[in-house]
C-alpha positions as CSV (number, residue, x, y, z in Angstrom):
1,M,-30.4,1.1,-4.2
2,G,-27.9,-1.7,-3.6
3,A,-24.9,-1.9,-1.3
4,V,-21.8,0.3,-1.6
5,L,-18.8,-1.8,-2.7
6,V,-15.2,-0.7,-2.3
7,V,-12.7,-1.0,-5.2
8,T,-9.0,-0.4,-4.8
9,E,-5.7,-1.4,-6.6
10,S,-3.4,-4.2,-5.7
11,A,-0.8,-1.7,-4.6
12,C,-2.6,-1.6,-1.2
13,S,-1.2,-5.1,-0.4
14,L,-4.3,-6.2,1.4
15,P,-4.5,-10.0,1.8
16,L,-7.1,-11.5,-0.6
17,T,-8.8,-13.3,2.3
18,L,-9.4,-10.0,4.0
19,C,-10.7,-8.4,0.8
20,A,-13.2,-11.3,0.4
21,E,-14.4,-10.9,4.0
22,L,-15.0,-7.2,3.6
23,G,-16.3,-7.3,0.0
24,I,-13.4,-5.3,-1.4
25,L,-12.7,-5.7,-5.1
26,V,-9.1,-5.4,-6.2
27,V,-7.9,-4.1,-9.6
28,P,-4.5,-5.6,-10.4
29,M,-1.7,-3.2,-11.3
30,W,0.5,-4.2,-14.2
31,I,4.1,-5.4,-14.3
32,V,6.1,-5.3,-17.5
33,R,9.3,-7.2,-18.1
34,A,11.0,-8.0,-21.4
35,E,8.0,-6.7,-23.4
36,R,5.6,-9.0,-21.5
37,S,2.8,-7.7,-19.3
38,Y,1.7,-9.4,-16.0
39,R,-1.3,-8.7,-13.8
40,D,0.0,-8.0,-10.3
41,G,-0.5,-11.1,-8.0
42,V,-2.5,-12.9,-10.8
43,D,0.1,-13.8,-13.5
44,V,3.2,-13.4,-11.4
45,T,4.1,-14.0,-7.7
46,L,6.1,-11.9,-5.3
47,Q,8.9,-14.5,-5.3
48,E,9.2,-14.4,-9.1
49,V,9.6,-10.6,-9.1
50,L,12.1,-10.8,-6.3
51,T,14.1,-13.2,-8.3
52,W,14.0,-10.9,-11.4
53,L,15.2,-8.0,-9.2
54,E,18.0,-10.0,-7.7
55,H,19.3,-11.2,-11.1
56,G,18.3,-8.5,-13.6
57,P,18.6,-6.7,-15.9
58,P,16.1,-6.6,-17.5
59,Y,14.4,-5.2,-14.5
60,P,10.6,-5.1,-14.4
61,T,8.6,-1.9,-14.4
62,S,5.1,-1.1,-13.2
63,S,2.1,0.7,-14.6
64,A,-1.4,1.6,-13.4
65,P,-4.6,-0.3,-14.3
66,S,-6.2,1.1,-17.4
67,P,-9.7,2.7,-17.5
68,A,-10.9,-0.5,-19.1
69,D,-9.5,-2.5,-16.1
70,Y,-11.6,-0.3,-13.8
71,L,-14.7,-0.7,-15.9
72,S,-14.4,-4.4,-15.8
73,T,-14.2,-4.3,-12.0
74,F,-17.1,-2.0,-11.8
75,E,-19.1,-4.4,-13.9
76,E,-18.2,-7.2,-11.4
77,A,-19.4,-4.9,-8.5
78,V,-22.7,-4.5,-10.2
79,R,-23.0,-8.3,-10.6
80,R,-22.6,-8.4,-6.8
81,D,-25.6,-6.1,-6.5
82,A,-23.6,-2.8,-5.9
83,G,-25.8,0.3,-6.2
84,Q,-22.9,2.6,-5.6
85,I,-19.1,2.1,-5.9
86,L,-16.4,3.7,-3.8
87,V,-12.9,3.6,-5.4
88,L,-10.0,4.3,-3.1
89,T,-6.9,4.8,-5.1
90,V,-3.2,4.8,-4.5
91,A,-1.8,8.3,-4.2
92,R,-2.1,10.2,-7.5
93,W,1.5,11.5,-7.1
94,L,2.7,7.9,-7.3
95,S,0.6,6.5,-10.0
96,A,-1.9,7.3,-12.9
97,A,-4.4,5.0,-11.2
98,H,-6.5,7.8,-9.8
99,E,-6.9,9.5,-13.2
100,H,-7.7,6.2,-14.9
101,A,-10.3,5.4,-12.2
102,R,-11.9,8.8,-12.7
103,R,-12.1,8.3,-16.5
104,A,-13.8,5.0,-16.0
105,A,-16.2,6.4,-13.4
106,D,-17.3,9.1,-15.8
107,R,-18.3,6.4,-18.4
108,F,-20.1,4.1,-16.0
109,P,-23.9,4.2,-15.5
110,V,-23.8,3.3,-11.8
111,P,-22.7,6.1,-9.4
112,V,-18.9,5.8,-8.7
113,E,-17.1,8.0,-6.1
114,V,-13.3,8.1,-6.7
115,V,-11.1,9.2,-3.7
116,D,-7.4,9.5,-3.6
117,T,-6.1,8.0,-0.3
118,G,-2.9,10.0,-0.6
119,T,-0.8,7.0,0.3
120,A,0.2,3.5,-0.8
121,A,1.2,0.0,0.2
122,A,0.1,-1.2,3.6
123,A,-0.8,2.4,4.7
124,Q,-3.3,2.5,1.8
125,G,-4.4,-0.9,2.9
126,L,-5.3,0.3,6.4
127,V,-7.4,3.2,5.0
128,V,-9.2,0.8,2.6
129,R,-9.8,-1.8,5.3
130,E,-11.2,0.7,7.7
131,A,-13.4,2.4,5.1
132,A,-14.9,-1.0,4.2
133,R,-15.5,-1.8,7.8
134,R,-17.4,1.5,8.3
135,L,-19.6,0.7,5.3
136,Q,-20.4,-2.7,6.8
137,A,-21.2,-1.0,10.1
138,G,-23.8,1.1,8.3
139,W,-22.1,4.4,7.7
140,A,-23.4,6.4,4.7
141,L,-21.2,6.7,1.6
142,G,-20.8,10.5,2.2
143,E,-19.6,9.9,5.8
144,V,-17.1,7.3,4.7
145,V,-15.8,9.6,1.9
146,E,-15.2,12.4,4.4
147,W,-13.5,9.9,6.8
148,V,-11.1,8.8,4.0
149,K,-10.2,12.3,3.1
150,A,-9.2,13.0,6.7
151,A,-7.6,9.6,7.4
152,G,-5.4,9.4,4.3
153,P,-3.1,12.2,5.4
154,R,-2.7,10.6,8.8
155,A,-1.7,7.2,7.5
156,R,2.0,6.5,7.5
157,L,4.4,3.7,6.4
158,V,7.9,3.6,7.6
159,A,10.2,0.8,6.4
160,V,13.7,-0.4,6.1
161,V,15.0,-1.4,2.7
162,R,18.2,-3.2,1.9
163,S,19.1,-0.8,-0.9
164,L,17.7,2.4,-2.3
165,D,18.8,1.3,-5.8
166,H,15.3,0.4,-7.0
167,L,13.6,3.4,-5.4
168,H,16.2,5.6,-7.0
169,R,15.8,3.9,-10.4
170,S,12.0,4.6,-10.2
171,G,12.7,8.3,-9.6
172,R,11.0,8.2,-6.2
173,V,14.1,9.0,-4.1
174,P,16.1,12.2,-4.8
175,G,19.6,11.6,-6.1
176,I,21.3,13.3,-3.2
177,A,19.6,11.0,-0.7
178,Y,20.6,8.0,-2.7
179,L,24.2,9.1,-2.8
180,L,24.3,9.8,0.9
181,N,22.9,6.3,1.7
182,R,25.4,4.6,-0.6
183,R,28.3,6.4,1.1
184,A,27.1,5.7,4.6
185,G,26.8,2.0,4.1
186,A,24.1,1.7,6.8
187,V,20.6,0.4,6.6
188,P,18.4,3.1,4.9
189,L,14.8,3.7,6.0
190,F,12.1,5.4,3.9
191,A,8.6,6.7,4.7
192,I,5.4,7.3,2.9
193,G,3.1,9.9,4.5
194,G,2.0,13.5,4.3
195,G,1.7,13.2,0.5
196,R,5.2,12.1,-0.3
197,I,7.8,9.4,-0.1
198,R,11.1,10.4,1.6
199,R,14.3,9.2,3.1
200,A,13.7,8.6,6.8
201,G,17.3,8.3,8.0
202,L,19.8,5.5,8.6
203,A,20.1,2.7,11.1
204,A,23.3,0.9,12.0
205,N,21.7,-2.5,11.3
206,L,18.3,-4.2,11.0
207,A,17.8,-4.6,14.8
208,A,18.3,-0.9,15.2
209,A,15.9,-0.1,12.5
210,V,13.2,-2.3,14.1
211,R,13.7,-0.5,17.4
212,R,13.2,2.8,15.6
213,M,10.0,1.6,14.0
214,V,8.7,0.3,17.3
215,A,9.5,3.6,19.0
216,E,7.7,5.6,16.3
217,V,4.6,3.4,16.7
218,H,4.8,3.9,20.5
219,R,4.9,7.7,20.0
220,A,2.0,7.6,17.6
221,R,-0.1,5.5,20.0
222,S,0.5,8.1,22.8
223,R,-1.2,10.8,20.7
224,A,-4.1,8.7,19.3
225,T,-7.4,7.4,20.7
226,R,-6.7,4.2,18.7
227,L,-4.0,3.1,16.3
228,H,-4.5,0.7,13.4
229,L,-1.4,-1.2,12.6
230,A,0.0,-3.6,10.0
231,V,3.4,-5.0,9.4
232,T,4.5,-5.3,5.8
233,E,7.4,-7.1,4.0
234,A,9.0,-8.1,0.7
235,G,11.3,-11.1,1.0
236,M,11.6,-10.9,4.8
237,P,8.8,-13.0,6.3
238,E,10.6,-14.1,9.4
239,E,11.7,-10.6,10.2
240,A,8.1,-9.5,9.7
241,Q,6.8,-11.9,12.3
242,H,9.5,-10.7,14.7
243,L,8.5,-7.1,14.2
244,A,4.8,-8.0,14.7
245,G,5.8,-9.7,18.0
246,A,7.7,-6.6,19.1
247,L,4.7,-4.4,18.4
248,R,2.5,-6.8,20.4
249,S,4.9,-6.7,23.3
250,E,4.4,-2.9,23.3
251,G,0.7,-3.4,24.1
252,A,-0.7,-3.4,20.6
253,D,-3.6,-5.6,19.5
254,P,-2.7,-8.5,17.3
255,V,-0.8,-7.1,14.3
256,P,-1.5,-8.5,10.9
257,V,1.2,-8.9,8.2
258,F,0.4,-7.5,4.8
259,P,3.0,-8.9,2.4
260,F,3.9,-6.7,-0.5
261,T,2.2,-7.5,-3.7
262,P,4.7,-8.0,-6.6
263,V,4.1,-4.5,-8.0
264,M,5.3,-2.8,-4.8
265,A,8.4,-4.9,-4.8
266,V,9.2,-3.7,-8.3
267,N,9.5,-0.2,-7.0
268,T,11.3,-0.9,-3.7
269,G,13.5,-3.9,-4.6
270,P,13.9,-7.0,-2.5
271,G,14.4,-6.8,1.2
272,V,11.7,-4.6,2.7
273,L,10.4,-4.6,6.2
274,G,8.1,-2.0,7.7
275,V,5.1,-1.0,9.7
276,A,2.0,1.0,8.6
277,Y,-0.1,2.9,11.1
278,L,-3.3,4.9,11.0
279,P,-4.1,6.9,14.1
280,E,-7.6,7.9,15.1
281,P,-7.5,11.4,16.7
């Protein structure tokens, strides 16, 4: 029996160099604009999508990979001598990706295990990265599956976004939260964790939002034996480096930056800065 290879979607925002290092295969999500379809990060760049969002309409929309997209990636995994495939999907409440991956797995001759990480973006990326590392360290597939099922609910992303307009348009922020943020005029934060996306309060400005994110990481670290971290951003690269530096000054290990892939920016809009963390109990 060959190796176990990990498959995930581009929503996880893992850098391609890291995916290559860990043997992770990435299925691109889809972006649609003006009746034309683009593969996330393949046919369109983050900067192009940010420009569309700044100057639209027409605004782009996103969709999950099709079962055929997953089958194509499974075939690539077999060409790389995979004897088993572990698919770690974006949360099923955010996307049809999980269901499409399951349909593809049912039709594929090589064993495929499909697991919902229960999260998205850089939080999903941390779960996927750590699962792949465990497989490289010799963990059995069943052990990694159980670890993912426990780790997904612990993973969290908290981020500041310049405007909730795009999250509201996507239907992922309740109308009342959207109206409150517009009236307050402050910097809104949102969080992904615990099986949902939610409004996470207001900060007076970006500096205050960064302080809140650093404080949240500090609290999480105090309750964990180890804390995996990644900064993420869409259109805020300098601010991301500043946040990573602030987290390092708090005693964290070097903190990588996972820039949003275009498809995540479609749903949040331009101007996103956040931190994902995954505590080990």
